[in-house]
Structure formats: C-alpha cells, structure tokens
C-alpha positions as CSV (number, residue, x, y, z in Angstrom):
1,X,50.5,75.3,-35.7
2,X,51.0,78.3,-33.3
3,X,49.4,78.2,-29.9
4,X,48.0,81.6,-30.6
5,X,45.4,80.2,-33.0
6,X,42.0,79.7,-31.5
7,X,39.6,77.2,-33.2
8,X,37.2,74.4,-32.6
9,X,37.4,71.0,-34.4
10,X,34.8,68.3,-35.2
11,X,36.4,65.1,-36.4
12,X,34.9,61.7,-37.3
13,X,34.2,59.2,-40.1
14,X,32.2,60.0,-43.3
15,X,28.4,60.5,-42.8
16,X,28.7,60.5,-38.9
17,X,26.9,63.8,-38.4
18,X,29.9,66.2,-38.4
19,X,28.1,68.7,-40.8
20,X,25.0,68.8,-38.7
21,X,27.0,69.4,-35.5
22,X,29.1,72.1,-37.2
23,X,26.0,73.9,-38.5
24,X,24.5,73.7,-35.0
25,X,27.7,75.2,-33.5
26,X,27.6,77.9,-36.2
27,X,24.1,78.9,-35.2
28,X,25.4,79.6,-31.7
29,X,28.7,81.2,-32.4
30,X,30.0,83.2,-35.4
31,X,32.0,80.5,-37.2
32,X,33.5,79.8,-40.6
33,X,34.1,76.1,-41.5
34,X,37.4,74.9,-42.7
35,X,37.0,71.5,-44.4
36,X,39.5,68.9,-43.2
37,X,38.6,66.3,-45.9
38,X,41.0,65.1,-48.6
39,X,38.1,64.3,-51.0
40,X,36.1,67.5,-50.7
41,X,39.0,69.6,-51.9
42,X,38.3,68.1,-55.4
43,X,35.5,69.4,-57.6
44,X,33.0,66.8,-58.6
45,X,33.6,64.5,-55.6
46,X,30.0,64.6,-54.6
47,X,29.2,60.8,-54.4
48,X,30.4,58.8,-51.4
49,X,31.8,61.9,-49.6
50,X,28.8,63.2,-47.6
51,X,29.6,66.6,-49.1
52,X,27.4,69.3,-47.5
53,X,24.4,70.2,-49.6
54,X,24.2,73.6,-51.4
55,X,21.7,74.7,-48.7
56,X,24.2,73.7,-45.9
57,X,27.1,75.4,-47.7
58,X,25.0,78.6,-47.9
59,X,24.2,78.6,-44.2
60,X,27.8,79.4,-43.1
61,X,31.0,80.2,-45.0
62,X,32.9,77.0,-45.9
63,X,36.5,76.8,-47.0
64,X,38.7,74.2,-48.8
65,X,35.8,72.6,-50.7
66,X,35.9,72.3,-54.5
67,X,39.2,74.1,-54.8
68,X,41.0,71.6,-57.1
69,X,40.4,69.6,-60.2
70,X,40.7,65.8,-59.6
71,X,43.8,65.8,-61.9
72,X,45.6,68.1,-59.6
73,X,47.4,66.8,-56.5
74,X,46.7,68.4,-53.0
75,X,49.2,67.4,-50.3
76,X,49.0,67.5,-46.5
77,X,51.6,70.2,-46.6
78,X,49.4,72.3,-48.9
79,X,46.5,71.7,-46.5
80,X,48.5,72.9,-43.5
81,X,49.6,76.1,-45.4
82,X,46.0,76.8,-46.5
83,X,44.3,76.0,-43.2
84,X,46.8,78.0,-41.2
85,X,46.2,81.0,-43.5
86,X,42.5,80.6,-43.2
87,X,42.6,80.3,-39.4
88,X,44.4,83.7,-39.2
89,X,42.0,85.3,-41.7
90,X,38.9,84.0,-40.0
91,X,40.2,85.1,-36.6
92,X,41.0,88.5,-38.1
93,X,37.4,88.9,-39.0
94,X,36.5,88.2,-35.4
95,X,35.0,84.8,-36.2
96,X,35.8,81.3,-34.9
97,X,37.5,78.8,-37.2
98,X,35.7,75.5,-37.1
99,X,37.7,72.6,-38.5
100,X,35.4,69.9,-39.7
101,X,36.3,66.6,-41.3
102,X,37.7,63.1,-41.2
103,X,41.1,63.2,-42.8
104,X,43.2,62.4,-39.7
105,X,46.4,62.9,-41.7
106,X,45.4,66.5,-42.2
107,X,44.5,67.0,-38.6
108,X,47.8,65.4,-37.5
109,X,49.8,67.5,-39.9
110,X,48.1,70.7,-38.7
111,X,48.5,69.9,-35.0
112,X,51.8,68.1,-34.9
113,X,53.5,69.2,-38.1
114,X,55.1,67.1,-40.9
115,X,58.4,65.4,-40.4
C-alpha cells in the first residue's frame, strides 16, 4: 500500500469492542469504515460474527460488508484491491478511512503485500 494513503485502523478479536470504538472515533472525525473481516463480506453471516447492527451501520458509512454470496470466494488479493480503491475514494471525499476488523491476513496483505 502506498505511503500516501492516510487512514486509522482498529484491530482485534471478534466481539472485543472494535465497532463501539470505531463509532466513537467517527463521532469525532469524519470517517468511513472499511471492514477488515473475512466473514462480514458474506451476506447472511450475521451469527457469530458480531456484525454491526442496522442502527450502527446507519451511523457512519460502512464498506465491504455483505458484498458477496457465501457461495462466492473472496480472496485476500481481492480485499487489497477493494480496500486500496476505497481508501483513495474516501480520502478524495475529504474523509478519513477507518479500517476495522480482526482478519489479520487482510491487514498483513494490505500493509505488507502478498508474496
């Protein structure tokens, strides 16, 4: 990922309070949340994922949630492509990208690249 991209990240295990922290950050700064969660990309994965509630999703723009059917694969390379595009788009709107999730493979791929 380019050093020109400015963002914040909140990482941690499922149900550890990442969403609450992200929403608190978004109340203070103009943010859009990019989900860094390999389960939340799939529609219908609502149980066992600590997916943000509809009310939480309505509070601040969220990206990369419910974008695929469970029968469709979604790779770390696709995540890097999508997240990089979103970071640029969000920065272009004058907002701060806030990467939130617990899929460390996605964070590592985004920050260090894929070999």
